[in-house]
C-alpha positions in Angstrom: 80.4 113.5 -221.5 78.0 112.9 -218.0 74.3 113.9 -218.1 74.9 117.2 -216.2 77.3 118.7 -218.8 74.8 117.3 -221.3 71.5 119.1 -219.3 74.1 122.8 -219.2 74.9 122.2 -222.7 71.0 122.0 -223.9 70.4 125.1 -221.9 72.8 127.4 -223.1 72.4 130.2 -225.0 72.2 130.7 -228.5 75.4 132.3 -229.9 74.8 135.6 -232.7 76.1 133.5 -235.1 75.2 134.8 -238.8 74.6 132.4 -242.2 77.7 134.2 -243.3 79.7 132.7 -240.4 78.2 129.3 -241.0 78.6 129.3 -245.0 82.5 130.2 -243.6 83.0 127.1 -241.4 84.2 123.9 -242.7 82.7 120.7 -242.4 83.9 119.6 -239.2 83.0 122.7 -237.9 79.2 122.8 -238.7 79.4 119.3 -237.5 80.7 120.3 -233.8 78.2 123.2 -233.3 75.2 121.3 -234.8 76.3 118.6 -231.8 76.8 121.4 -229.5 73.9 123.3 -229.6 70.3 122.7 -228.3 67.1 121.4 -230.5 65.5 124.7 -229.6 61.5 124.8 -229.5 60.2 123.9 -233.1 60.2 127.2 -235.2 56.6 128.7 -236.0 56.0 131.3 -239.5 57.8 131.9 -242.5 61.7 131.1 -242.0 64.4 132.2 -245.1 66.2 129.5 -246.3 69.9 129.1 -246.8 71.9 126.4 -248.2 75.2 125.7 -246.8 77.2 123.3 -250.0 80.7 123.3 -250.3 81.0 125.1 -246.8 84.1 127.0 -245.8 85.0 127.5 -249.8 84.5 130.4 -251.9 81.9 128.6 -253.6 80.1 128.6 -250.8 78.3 131.9 -250.9 77.5 131.9 -254.6 75.8 128.6 -254.3 73.2 130.0 -251.6 72.5 133.2 -253.5 72.0 131.4 -256.7 69.6 128.4 -255.0 68.0 131.2 -253.0 67.4 133.0 -256.2 66.1 130.4 -258.3 64.9 127.2 -256.5 64.2 127.6 -252.4 64.2 130.1 -250.4 62.8 128.6 -247.1 60.3 126.5 -245.3 56.7 128.1 -243.9 55.6 126.1 -240.4 52.2 125.5 -238.7 53.7 124.8 -235.2 50.1 124.5 -233.9 49.7 121.2 -236.6 53.3 119.8 -236.8 53.5 120.5 -240.4 55.1 123.2 -242.7 55.9 123.6 -247.0 58.9 124.2 -248.5 59.1 127.9 -250.8 60.5 126.9 -253.9 61.0 128.6 -257.2 61.0 132.6 -257.5 57.2 132.5 -257.4 57.8 131.2 -253.7 55.2 128.3 -254.2 54.2 126.5 -251.0 54.9 122.9 -251.9 56.6 119.4 -250.6 55.3 118.8 -247.0 56.6 117.6 -244.2 56.1 116.4 -240.8 57.3 119.1 -237.9 58.1 117.7 -234.4 60.8 116.4 -231.7 62.8 113.5 -232.3 66.1 112.2 -231.2 68.7 113.3 -233.7 71.0 110.5 -235.5 73.6 112.9 -235.8 73.9 111.8 -232.0 70.7 110.5 -230.4 70.6 114.6 -228.8 66.9 116.0 -229.0 66.6 118.4 -232.6 63.9 118.8 -234.3 62.6 117.2 -237.2 61.6 117.4 -240.3 60.6 113.8 -242.0 58.8 113.8 -245.3 57.9 110.3 -245.1 54.8 110.2 -244.7 54.2 113.2 -246.8 55.4 114.0 -249.8 56.6 111.1 -252.9 58.8 113.0 -254.1 61.1 113.6 -251.0 60.2 110.4 -248.7 63.4 109.1 -248.8 64.8 113.2 -246.9 64.5 114.0 -243.6 66.2 116.9 -241.9 67.2 117.8 -238.7 67.6 121.0 -237.3 69.2 123.0 -233.8 69.1 126.5 -232.8 72.7 128.3 -232.9 72.0 131.4 -232.5 68.7 133.7 -232.2 66.2 132.7 -234.5 68.8 131.1 -236.8 68.5 126.9 -236.5 71.6 124.9 -238.5 69.7 122.4 -240.3 71.1 118.9 -242.1 70.0 116.8 -244.7 69.3 113.3 -244.5 68.8 111.1 -248.1 68.4 107.5 -246.4 70.7 107.6 -243.9 72.9 109.2 -245.5 74.3 113.3 -244.1 73.9 114.9 -247.7 74.1 118.8 -247.3 73.3 121.8 -244.4 71.4 124.7 -244.8 70.2 127.1 -242.3 66.6 128.2 -241.5 66.1 131.8 -240.2 63.0 133.9 -238.7 59.6 132.3 -237.1 58.6 133.0 -233.6 60.5 130.3 -230.8 64.3 130.4 -231.4 
């Protein structure tokens, strides 16, 4: 792809996709969507999270609902400070801190928003999340454990998306 084609792709307006749409997509479709979406700006504020495990299967939506109810509700991001904390458990405890900022993606070396836990969390120090904007205020994220992609997720809300 030429530089001008890449620049045009990065400026493209986000689509009207929803979390339900993303849960119904297969891994290859999510990968293509991630690769063709712009980084967007670093989000800010409280973001609702959805785990996208076993995408494109009948189990994706129940896993997302159960994970949200019992474990992970999303993230609270401070764009100004360049940090976030995850919202965990039904009590929405703000735990597991990460540094947040733009950087090249490990997927394709194009810009994305990186959530880096390596310097802020003992429990998640091998985790790196990458985000790209796939809809208005909707980010698709990929979770890396070490240098292996292990999971998809979404974040919705906040400002800047």
